[in-house]
C-alpha positions as CSV (number, residue, x, y, z in Angstrom):
1,M,-16.9,-1.7,20.2
2,L,-19.2,-2.8,17.3
3,A,-18.6,-2.3,13.6
4,R,-21.1,0.1,12.1
5,D,-22.0,-2.0,9.0
6,D,-22.8,-5.5,10.2
7,Q,-22.6,-5.1,14.0
8,T,-19.9,-7.8,14.4
9,P,-17.4,-7.0,17.1
10,L,-14.3,-5.1,15.9
11,R,-11.0,-6.8,16.2
12,R,-8.1,-5.2,18.1
13,T,-4.4,-5.1,17.3
14,P,-1.8,-5.9,19.9
15,L,-1.3,-2.2,20.2
16,Y,-4.9,-1.3,21.0
17,D,-4.2,-0.4,24.7
18,L,-1.3,1.7,23.7
19,H,-3.4,3.7,21.2
20,V,-6.0,4.4,23.9
21,S,-3.3,5.4,26.4
22,L,-1.9,7.8,23.9
23,G,-5.3,9.5,23.3
24,G,-5.9,7.8,19.9
25,K,-9.4,8.5,18.4
26,M,-10.5,5.0,17.6
27,V,-12.7,4.2,14.6
28,P,-13.8,1.1,12.7
29,F,-11.4,0.3,9.8
30,A,-11.4,-3.0,7.8
31,G,-13.0,-4.8,10.8
32,Y,-10.5,-3.4,13.3
33,D,-10.7,-0.7,16.0
34,M,-7.9,1.6,14.8
35,P,-6.6,5.1,15.6
36,V,-7.6,7.7,13.0
37,Q,-5.6,10.4,14.8
38,Y,-4.0,11.3,18.1
39,P,-4.2,14.6,20.0
40,A,-1.6,16.2,17.8
41,G,-4.1,16.0,14.9
42,V,-3.9,14.8,11.3
43,L,-2.1,17.9,9.9
44,K,0.7,17.8,12.5
45,E,1.0,14.1,12.3
46,H,1.4,14.3,8.5
47,L,4.0,17.1,8.5
48,H,5.9,15.4,11.4
49,T,6.3,12.2,9.3
50,R,7.6,14.3,6.4
51,S,10.1,16.2,8.5
52,S,11.0,13.7,11.3
53,A,9.7,10.2,12.0
54,G,6.2,8.7,12.5
55,L,5.2,5.4,14.0
56,F,2.2,3.6,12.5
57,D,0.3,0.5,13.6
58,V,-0.4,-1.6,10.5
59,S,-1.0,-4.9,12.4
60,H,-4.4,-5.2,10.8
61,M,-2.7,-6.2,7.6
62,G,-2.2,-9.9,6.8
63,Q,1.2,-11.6,7.1
64,I,1.5,-14.9,5.3
65,A,4.5,-17.3,4.8
66,I,4.6,-19.5,1.7
67,R,6.9,-22.5,2.3
68,P,7.9,-24.8,-0.6
69,K,7.3,-28.5,0.1
70,S,10.3,-29.3,-2.0
71,G,12.5,-27.1,0.1
72,K,13.5,-25.1,-3.0
73,I,12.5,-21.4,-2.9
74,E,12.2,-21.3,-6.7
75,D,9.3,-23.8,-6.5
76,A,7.4,-21.4,-4.2
77,A,8.2,-18.5,-6.5
78,R,7.1,-20.3,-9.6
79,A,3.9,-21.4,-7.8
80,L,3.1,-17.8,-6.7
81,E,3.7,-16.7,-10.3
82,R,0.5,-18.6,-11.3
83,L,-1.4,-16.0,-9.3
84,V,0.4,-12.7,-10.0
85,P,1.9,-11.0,-13.1
86,Q,5.2,-10.2,-11.4
87,D,8.5,-12.0,-11.7
88,I,8.8,-13.7,-8.3
89,V,11.6,-16.0,-9.3
90,A,13.9,-13.0,-9.8
91,I,13.4,-11.6,-6.2
92,A,16.8,-12.2,-4.6
93,P,17.1,-13.4,-1.1
94,G,16.7,-10.5,1.3
95,R,14.7,-8.4,-1.2
96,Q,11.0,-7.8,-1.7
97,R,8.7,-6.7,-4.6
98,Y,5.3,-5.1,-5.0
99,A,2.7,-7.4,-6.7
100,Q,-1.0,-7.9,-7.4
101,F,-3.3,-10.9,-7.2
102,T,-5.3,-10.8,-10.5
103,N,-8.6,-12.4,-11.5
104,A,-9.7,-14.1,-14.7
105,D,-10.8,-10.7,-16.1
106,G,-7.5,-9.1,-15.4
107,G,-8.8,-7.2,-12.4
108,I,-6.9,-6.8,-9.1
109,L,-8.0,-9.0,-6.2
110,D,-5.5,-7.3,-3.9
111,D,-2.1,-5.7,-4.0
112,L,0.7,-7.0,-1.8
113,M,4.4,-7.2,-0.9
114,V,6.4,-10.4,-1.6
115,A,9.7,-10.9,0.1
116,N,12.3,-13.7,-0.4
117,F,13.5,-14.9,3.1
118,G,15.8,-17.5,1.7
119,D,13.8,-20.7,2.5
120,H,10.3,-19.2,2.1
121,L,8.4,-16.2,0.8
122,F,6.9,-13.7,3.2
123,L,3.8,-11.8,2.0
124,V,2.0,-8.7,3.5
125,V,-1.6,-8.3,2.2
126,N,-4.3,-5.8,2.8
127,A,-6.5,-6.1,6.0
128,A,-9.9,-6.2,4.2
129,C,-8.7,-8.9,1.8
130,K,-6.5,-11.1,4.0
131,E,-8.9,-14.0,4.6
132,A,-9.8,-14.1,0.9
133,D,-6.1,-13.9,-0.1
134,E,-5.2,-16.8,2.3
135,A,-8.1,-18.9,0.9
136,H,-7.0,-18.0,-2.7
137,L,-3.4,-19.1,-1.9
138,R,-4.6,-22.4,-0.3
139,A,-6.9,-23.2,-3.2
140,H,-4.2,-22.7,-5.8
141,L,-0.8,-23.4,-4.2
142,S,-1.4,-26.2,-1.6
143,D,-0.1,-28.9,-3.8
144,D,3.3,-27.3,-3.9
145,C,3.5,-25.1,-0.8
146,I,2.5,-24.9,2.8
147,I,0.5,-21.7,3.4
148,D,1.2,-20.3,6.9
149,S,-0.9,-17.4,8.2
150,L,1.2,-15.6,10.8
151,Q,-1.6,-14.4,13.1
152,D,0.6,-14.1,16.1
153,R,2.6,-11.1,14.7
154,A,2.1,-7.4,14.8
155,L,3.3,-5.0,12.1
156,I,4.5,-1.4,12.7
157,A,5.9,1.1,10.3
158,L,8.5,3.7,11.2
159,Q,8.5,6.4,8.4
160,G,10.3,9.6,7.7
161,P,13.7,11.2,7.2
162,K,14.8,10.4,10.8
163,A,13.6,6.8,10.7
164,E,17.0,5.4,10.0
165,A,18.7,7.2,12.8
166,V,15.9,6.2,15.2
167,L,16.0,2.5,14.2
168,A,19.8,2.3,14.2
169,T,19.8,2.6,18.0
170,F,17.8,-0.6,18.2
171,C,19.0,-2.4,15.1
172,A,22.6,-2.1,14.0
173,D,21.8,-3.5,10.5
174,A,19.3,-0.8,9.7
175,P,21.6,1.9,8.1
176,A,23.0,-0.6,5.6
177,M,19.6,-1.6,4.3
178,K,18.5,-0.2,1.0
179,F,14.9,0.4,-0.3
180,M,13.0,-2.9,-0.6
181,D,15.6,-4.9,1.4
182,A,13.8,-7.3,3.7
183,G,14.5,-10.1,6.1
184,P,15.0,-11.3,9.7
185,R,16.7,-8.8,11.9
186,K,17.1,-8.3,15.7
187,V,15.4,-5.1,16.9
188,D,16.0,-4.2,20.5
189,G,16.9,-7.9,21.0
190,I,13.6,-9.1,19.5
191,D,13.5,-11.5,16.5
192,C,11.7,-9.4,13.9
193,F,11.3,-9.2,10.1
194,V,12.3,-5.8,8.8
195,S,11.9,-4.3,5.4
196,R,13.1,-0.9,4.2
197,S,9.8,0.2,2.8
198,G,6.4,1.8,3.6
199,Y,3.4,3.5,2.2
200,T,4.2,7.2,2.8
201,G,6.7,8.1,0.0
202,E,9.3,8.6,2.8
203,D,12.3,6.5,3.6
204,G,11.4,4.2,6.4
205,F,10.9,0.6,7.7
206,E,8.2,-1.9,8.3
207,I,8.8,-4.2,11.3
208,S,7.0,-7.5,11.8
209,V,7.2,-8.3,15.5
210,P,5.8,-11.1,17.7
211,A,2.5,-9.9,19.1
212,G,3.7,-10.3,22.7
213,D,6.7,-7.9,22.1
214,A,4.9,-5.3,20.0
215,E,3.9,-2.9,22.7
216,R,7.4,-2.9,24.3
217,L,9.0,-2.2,20.9
218,A,6.5,0.5,20.0
219,K,7.1,2.2,23.4
220,A,10.8,2.0,22.9
221,L,10.6,3.7,19.5
222,L,8.2,6.3,20.8
223,G,10.7,7.0,23.6
224,N,12.8,8.9,21.0
225,S,11.6,12.5,20.9
226,D,11.8,12.5,17.1
227,V,9.0,9.9,16.9
228,L,5.3,10.6,17.1
229,P,2.4,8.1,16.8
230,I,0.5,8.5,13.5
231,G,-3.1,7.6,12.8
232,L,-4.9,6.4,9.7
233,G,-5.9,9.9,8.7
234,A,-2.3,11.0,8.1
235,R,-1.4,7.6,6.6
236,D,-4.1,8.3,4.0
237,S,-3.0,11.9,3.2
238,L,0.7,10.8,3.0
239,R,0.0,7.9,0.6
240,L,-2.2,10.2,-1.5
241,E,0.5,12.8,-1.9
242,S,2.8,10.0,-2.9
243,G,0.5,8.8,-5.6
244,L,0.1,5.4,-4.0
245,C,-3.1,3.4,-4.6
246,L,-5.6,2.5,-1.8
247,Y,-7.0,-0.9,-2.6
248,G,-10.8,-0.9,-3.0
249,H,-10.7,2.7,-4.0
250,D,-8.0,3.4,-6.6
251,I,-7.7,-0.2,-7.8
252,D,-10.1,-3.1,-7.5
253,T,-11.5,-6.2,-9.2
254,A,-12.5,-4.1,-12.2
255,T,-9.1,-2.4,-12.7
256,T,-6.2,-4.0,-14.6
257,P,-2.6,-3.1,-13.6
258,V,-2.3,-1.1,-16.9
259,E,-5.4,0.9,-16.3
260,G,-4.1,1.5,-12.7
261,A,-0.8,2.9,-14.1
262,L,1.1,0.1,-12.4
263,E,2.9,-1.1,-15.6
264,W,6.2,-0.5,-13.8
265,S,5.4,-3.4,-11.4
266,V,5.1,-6.0,-14.1
267,Q,8.5,-7.1,-15.2
268,K,9.4,-7.8,-18.9
269,S,9.8,-11.5,-18.2
270,R,6.0,-11.8,-17.6
271,R,5.0,-9.7,-20.6
272,T,4.5,-10.7,-24.3
273,G,7.8,-12.1,-25.5
274,G,9.2,-12.6,-22.0
275,Q,10.8,-15.7,-20.7
276,R,7.7,-16.6,-18.6
277,A,5.1,-14.5,-20.4
278,G,1.5,-14.9,-19.2
279,G,0.5,-17.9,-17.1
280,F,-1.4,-15.7,-14.5
281,P,-5.1,-15.0,-14.2
282,G,-6.3,-12.5,-16.7
283,A,-3.1,-12.6,-18.7
284,E,-4.8,-12.3,-22.1
285,K,-6.5,-9.0,-21.1
286,I,-3.6,-7.6,-19.2
287,L,-1.1,-8.4,-21.9
288,A,-3.4,-6.9,-24.5
289,H,-3.5,-3.7,-22.5
290,F,0.3,-3.7,-22.5
291,D,0.5,-4.3,-26.2
292,K,-2.4,-2.2,-27.5
293,G,-3.2,0.2,-24.6
294,A,-6.1,0.4,-22.2
295,A,-9.2,2.6,-22.7
296,R,-8.8,4.4,-19.4
297,R,-6.0,5.3,-17.0
298,R,-5.4,6.4,-13.4
299,V,-4.0,9.9,-13.3
300,G,-3.1,12.6,-10.7
301,L,-5.3,15.6,-10.5
302,R,-4.6,19.1,-9.1
303,T,-7.3,21.7,-8.5
304,E,-6.9,25.4,-9.2
305,G,-8.6,26.5,-6.0
306,R,-8.5,25.5,-2.4
307,A,-11.6,23.2,-2.3
308,P,-10.7,19.5,-2.1
309,V,-12.2,17.2,-4.6
310,R,-13.3,14.0,-2.8
311,E,-13.7,10.4,-3.8
312,G,-16.7,9.8,-6.0
313,A,-16.8,13.2,-7.7
314,M,-17.5,12.8,-11.4
315,L,-15.1,14.2,-14.0
316,F,-16.1,16.1,-17.1
317,A,-14.3,17.3,-20.2
318,D,-16.2,20.6,-20.3
319,S,-17.3,23.3,-17.9
320,A,-21.0,22.7,-18.7
321,G,-23.1,19.9,-20.2
322,G,-21.9,16.5,-21.5
323,E,-21.7,13.1,-19.9
324,P,-19.1,12.3,-17.2
325,V,-15.8,11.0,-18.6
326,G,-14.4,9.7,-15.4
327,K,-14.4,9.6,-11.6
328,V,-12.2,10.7,-8.7
329,T,-11.1,7.6,-6.6
330,S,-9.1,9.4,-3.9
331,G,-9.0,13.1,-3.0
332,G,-8.2,15.4,-0.1
333,F,-6.0,18.2,1.1
334,G,-2.2,17.7,0.7
335,P,-0.6,19.2,3.9
336,S,2.9,19.1,2.4
337,L,1.7,21.1,-0.6
338,N,-0.8,23.2,1.3
339,A,-3.2,22.4,-1.6
340,P,-5.8,19.8,-2.6
341,V,-4.7,16.7,-4.6
342,A,-6.7,13.8,-6.1
343,M,-6.4,10.8,-8.4
344,G,-9.0,9.2,-10.6
345,Y,-9.7,7.5,-13.9
346,V,-10.1,9.2,-17.2
347,P,-10.1,8.0,-20.9
348,T,-6.6,7.5,-22.1
349,G,-7.1,10.3,-24.6
350,L,-7.6,12.7,-21.7
351,S,-4.7,11.4,-19.5
352,A,-1.8,13.5,-20.8
353,L,-0.2,15.9,-18.3
354,E,-1.7,19.4,-18.3
355,T,-5.1,18.1,-19.7
356,K,-7.9,20.4,-18.4
357,L,-10.9,18.6,-16.8
358,F,-13.7,19.6,-14.4
359,A,-15.0,17.9,-11.3
360,E,-18.6,18.3,-10.2
361,V,-18.7,19.3,-6.5
362,R,-22.0,20.3,-4.9
363,G,-23.5,21.2,-8.3
364,Q,-20.5,23.3,-9.4
365,R,-17.8,22.3,-11.9
366,L,-14.3,23.0,-10.5
367,P,-11.4,23.1,-12.9
368,L,-8.7,20.4,-12.6
369,T,-5.4,19.6,-14.4
370,V,-3.9,16.2,-15.0
371,A,-0.7,16.3,-13.0
372,A,2.4,14.0,-12.5
373,M,2.5,11.7,-9.6
374,P,3.9,11.5,-7.0
375,F,2.8,14.9,-6.0
376,V,5.6,15.0,-3.4
377,K,9.0,13.6,-4.3
378,N,9.7,10.3,-2.6
379,T,12.8,10.0,-0.5
380,Y,13.5,6.2,-0.7
381,K,17.1,5.2,0.0
382,R,18.1,3.2,-3.1
């Protein structure tokens, strides 16, 4: 199958044949041929993940190892801190942390997960950015570290309240893991990397598995009647309900972590007055946003009616007239809430909860209210 934009052949994950055999509706996504849904449909897949367990193929994402040439993990952590505003040194062995690559203007090049595997760091980056991310790491870290792109691995996510019980039958260590624990684990006898994390707001696990073992492991997990395969459509509605950013939509190269409401992800050690304050790209602007505030902010939005407000809709302070004050960056129907949800950017002065706004949809201005995120309470096991 060819991609619609540039007519280059779409790549396939190691689970492509399994998706087709399960009736997956395949669509182009980040250069890959991926299942947007299965015969059950997006609504049922979404609700099944919230009530039971869903299996997602996220093998299109990039997996990268950073190995310190000195053999000291702290050297790799300090090297990576030159590219991200997070405290990487403080990630304990067997733990992981959410981070962002920033640019000289304080914008976000990509968001990623960073795990400490004891003798090296393990990164998971977004599919559309993975080649650029790898080049960025090689350009800036090669003096201190070996950058190893793990292209022979698949990545699957098992998410939902029954994920622990399902995985426990294949991985005895799973129940003891807490949210953001990560490291090598045996799963059904296969050497995997397992983290207790995901992007649905539910408890769950992400499993990095050798490509040649991926289909066998996926089939074994799907053999449990509590598990359904879940496509990209439900993955998007799940993360939206959970208030989680989609890179290239809710955050991008023109958004700082403070504007993106991601302050929680930047530890005090990297902020003004911290032990290793600054020293990352765009630090001057990002730290100024921490100290003095940013002019705009990502917020959650709830509509009063049933009509979803989609990405790109302009936001206004008044029901008629005036210039736009912001824009919706993600929006759709929230199946768990049986109501529309959205997020977008507004001036900080209009970002307080319960602030009334209007979105322009097909020439009409629909009333919105700034709402707390996540829209659906997360169920992480801490």
